[in-house]
N, C-alpha and C positions, 0 to 999 in steps of 0.2 A: 805737363806730364800728367797722364792720368794717376790716379792713386790706385792703391789696392790693399785689400785686408789681409793681414798673416795669419797663420794658424795659431797665434796668440790670442785671437780673438775669443772672446767668452760667451758670445753670442746675447749680450744684453739687451739689443735690440733698439738701442738710443739712436744709433747712425741712421737708420734707413729712414725714419721719420723727418731727420734733418736735412736729407738730400733735397735740393729745389729739382733737379733733373730726374729724379726717379731712377738714380743710377744703382741703387743698393738694393740687392734683393737677399733672402735666405738662399745658401748654397747646401750641399749635402753635408759639410763638415762645419761650416761658419759661414757668417755673412760674405757677399761677395761684392765687387764693383764692376760694372759693366763700362769697360774703357771707351767705348762708343757714345756714352751717355755723361760721361765724367768730365767736367771743365773745371775742378779744383774751385767751384763755385764762384767762377768769373762770370761776371754778368749779374751776379746775384749779391754776393757778401765778398767782403774784403779778404777773409780766411776761409779754407775749407771748412765747413760746419760738421763733418763727420770728426774730423781730426780734434776741432775744439771739443767735441763731447764724448770723445772714445776715452773710459776710464782706463784703459790698460795700454794707450799709447802703441796703438798696430796698426796704423795706417800711413806708411809711408808711400812716397812717389813710387812708381811703377817704371821700371828701367825698360821694360820691354815694352813700353807706349810713350816715347819720349815727345813731347810737344813745347813748343814756344808758346808766349802770352798770345801772338797772333791767331796761331793755329786754335788755343782754347776760345778766343773770342769768335772765330769763325765758325765753332763747333756749338758756341753758345746760341749764335743767330740761326744755324741750320736748326738745333733743337727746338727754338722758339716757334720757327715757322711749321715745323712738323708737328708739334704740340697744340699749335694755334689751330692747325688744319684739322687735327683729331676732333676738336671740342666743337666745330661747326657741324 
């Protein structure tokens, strides 16, 4: 399941740099997570890094984007292919 950032976000900016998939960006009111790029750090880390560093605990699972472990791994592999192609 992709994660989301709630309106409790204090815009501290620590989560964006921790995301290995570049899924977090500054939104109009607070930071946002692109569900198409969020793998909950599957393939990179054992735990979602944004959740680990968030000082206000405002990054829960996004119920609008349910995914199982297999789909998160598939997304990780797809993103790796896309991101590698961009670098060449």
